[in-house]
N, C-alpha and C positions, 0 to 999 in steps of 0.2 A: 504494500500500500504506500503510495507516494505522497509525501507531504511537502508542499511548497511553503517555504518560510519567507516572510517579507518583513522588513524593518518598518516600524511605525514610529514616526517622530511625534512626540507629545507636545502640544502647545504650552507655552509658559504663561503663568499668571503674572500680571504686571507687578514687577518689583519684588516678587517673593518666590521665585523658582517655579516648579511645575504646578499644574492645576491640581486641586484636591480630587480624590477618587470619584466623587459623585459628579464631577464636571468633565471627566475624561470621556472621549468618544468610545462608543461601544465597538469592540472588535468583532468582526464577523468571520464565519468560516463556512465554506461551501463544500458539499459533496458533489463530485462530478463522476457520472457513469459514462462509459464510452469515450473516455478522454484521448484514446489513441487513434480514433477515427478522424475523418476529414473535418467534420463539424466539431468534434470534441477537441481537436488541436486548436481550432479557432477560439473556443471557449478558454482554453488554457492560456493562450496568448492574451486574451482580453483581461482575464483575472490577474495575470502577472502585471500587466500594464496599469491596472487600477490599484495594485497593491492589496488585493483581497486574498487572504489565506484560503487555500482550498486543498482538498485531498482528491486526487484522481484514483478512484478505486479500480484495481486490476483483478479480474476474475481469477488469475493464477494465484493470488495471495488472499483474496477475500471473495468468495462466490456470492456476489450480490444478486444472482438469479434465484437464490434460496431466500425466501422472505424472512425466515427466522434468523439467518446469518446477517442479512441486511438490517433487520430490526435491532439485533444486538449491537451492531456497529453504530446505528443511529442513537441508541440510548447511551452508549458509552461515550461517544464523541460529541453528541448534541450539536450537530451543525444547524445553522440558521436556515439553510435552504439546500435543496438538492436539485441538480440539473441532470436529466436523463437524455444523453445524446447517443445512447446505445440503440442499436437496431440492426436490421439486416437489409442491405440494399442490393447485393449481388454485384459481382465483378466479372467483366468490365461494365455490365449494365444489367437492367432488370431481367433480361432473358435468363440469366444465371439462376434467378429465383425459381424458375420453372423446374429446375433440376435438383433443387435442394429445398423442397417445400417444408420439410420438418423444421429445419433451422430458421427458415423465413417466418413460418407461423409462430414459432416460439419467440423469436426476437422482436417481432412487430406486434403481436396480439396477446401472447401469454405474459411476457415479461412486464409490460406496463401495468397489468393488473396486480402482479406480485409486488411491484414497487409501490403502487397505491396502497396496498394492504399494509406494508411495513411503515410507510410514511404516516398513514392515518393512525396506526397504533402508537407511533412515536410522537405524534403531534408536530411533524415537520412539513412545512409547505414545500411544494416542488413544482418543477416545470418539465414538460415532456415535449421533445422535438417530434412533431407529427409531420404530415405531408399534405400538400395541396393536390397531390396526384391521385386523390380520391374523387376528382371531378374531371369531366371532359367537356370541351366546348365552352359555351358561355350561357348566360341567361337568355330567355327568348328575345329580349330587346337588345341583345348584344353587349350588355354590361357584364361586369365581373360577378362571380359568385360571392356572396357574403357568408358570414358565419351562421346566419339563420337558414341558409339553403341546405337541403338534404343532399348528401353526396350522391352522385349519379354514375360513378365509375367504381362499382363495388361488386362483391359476390352476389348481392341482392338483385342486381340488374343482369348478372351473368355476362358482362361485356368487358371485363377488366383483365389486367395482368394479375398474376398471383401476388406480386408485391403490393399493388394498389389495394387488392382485396384484403390483405392482412393489415395494412395500415388503417383501412376503414374499420376493421374489427377492433383494432387497438383503441380507436376513438370510442367505439360502442362500449368496450369494456370499462372505459373511464367515465362514461356518461353518468352524471349524478354524483361523481366524486367531488368532495370539497377541497379547498386549499390547493388547487392545481391549475397550472396554465397549460393549455394545449397550443403549441406554436407551430403553425403550418409553414413549412419550408418548401420552396419550389426551385428546382434546377439551380443549385448554388454555383456561384462563380466569384472570383476576385482577380487580383492582379498577379497572382502567383501561378505559374505554369504547373499543372498537376493532372494526372489521369482522371481525377474526380471533378475537375473544373470544367464547367460547360463551355467556356471559350476554348480551352485546350481541346476538348472533344470535337468541336466544330472544325478546328484547324487540322485535326488528325484523321477524321473520318474520310473515307473515300468518296461517299456521296451523302447528301443531306436531304432531309424531308422538310419542306417549307411549311411552317405552322405558326400560329399566333400563340404566345404564351406569356404568362406572368412569371417572373423569375426573381431570385433573391441574391443580392450581393452578400457574400458570406460574412464579411466583417461587420457590415451594417446589421445583418440578421442577429448575430450573437450580441451586439451592443443593444439592439432594440429589445430583444427578449430579456436580457439581464436588467434593462431599465424597467421592465414591467414589475419586477420584484423590488428594485431599488426605490421606485416612485410610488409603490403601493397601489398599482393599478389593480382594479378588480380582477379576481380569478375568472378563468373562462377560456374560450377558444379565440385565437387571433390569427388572421391571415397576415403573415409577416413577409410580404413581398414588396419590392420596389414599385411605387405607384405607376400604373399604366401597363401596357402590354407591348410586346415586340415580336416581329416575325423573324424567322430564321434568316431570310434574305436581308432584312434590315441589320441584323447582327453581323452578317458576313460583310455588308457594305461598310460598317464601322470598323471591322477588322482590317479590311483592305485600305480604307482611308488612313488608318493609324500607321500603316507601314510595318506592323508587327508580323504579318504573313502575306506573302505575295503569290501564293499558290493559286491555281485555277480551281475554283469550287464548282462541283457538279451536283445536280439535284435530281431526286427521283421525280418521275412524272406526276405521281400522286401517292396517296396513302396505300392504295392497292398495290402499286409497284413496290413500295417500301416493304409491305408485309410479305409479298411474294418472293422477294429477293434478299432481304436483309434482316428480318426480324422473325422471332418465333412467338411473340406475344404482343397484344395491342399496347400502344403507348397513350399516356394521358397528355393531351394538349389542351390547356384550359386557361381562362382568364379569371383572375381573382380580384376582389375588391378589398383593399386594405384600409378602408375608411374608418373602421372601428379602432384600429391602432392609432391612427392620426387623431381621432376624437379623444383618445386617452392621453394625448400630449406627446406622443412619440412619433418622430418624423424619420423618413427614409428618402434618399435621393430619387427623383424620377428615373425610371428604368433606363432611358436612353443616356441620360447623364451619368448614371452609375457605370454603364458599359464603357462610355468614353473615358471616364476617370480610370477605370481598371486598365484599359489599353494604354493610356498615357503613362502609366507607371508599371508597365508589363515587365515581369522578370521571367525570362525564358529558362527552361531547364536545359543544361548543356548536353544531356544524354538523349533528349527526345528527337526523333526523326519524323518529319511530317510526311503524310501520304502524298504521293506525286499528284 
């Protein structure tokens, strides 16, 4: 179990040394699950930058998938908050979930319920990284789905990937739970070249499917979600996507304009062409409304601006080779 230590400088009372104990700031400590993953590493970077002590729990040393083990750790260490960034996404993409359904179901649907059980018994509030990939398309008027809309890309519609189905089940498991945030992430990206980065994927895929989507700049996502707890935002579900929507072709245009990648991008004719030649399971392409987050006082950059900013600060991996 990894413990990050940070130094905290205590303010001085005027003319008489340090403040009395009752006036000292309250020190916080966070439990982080899934800290070694793509999203979890971003949370670790944020917490270190903010000087917030945290423990990134590793299953090899503390099996947090066992609710009694997690409950004992919560009661022993008494964290102020828990972040669950653990889950199963499949590598290199969601197609892999179709061939490892047991682990996918456990990580995305069973585990959240076990964490909820332990946190409820210990009295610890927590946040769960969910997914906006439980929707497809947009609302009838073309606007984005809100937190009040019923997911339409789930096992209940029998139209989804196994990954999306399990993420929807995870939200159903947590329905009615108190003191928990459900943060919906979509297609994360930032300025760091990575196999998990949406921009990197577009630059590396041989052919692309043009579709409109809401997406999440990763560093803004972790900052916005942590701000929910810091700012005492009401518990509940939040779509944490950069405002607006963007098509694949628009992203490609921004990549080319930035000079980051000069390859010739090719596109599938349509989704049928994509499914017949490149995918084994349907993909979620959807537009989300993040107005609830904004109404809570938490802002994120407009999506086109967020992409431009990431490309302007792009850090390429020296080992990655682009598809021709």
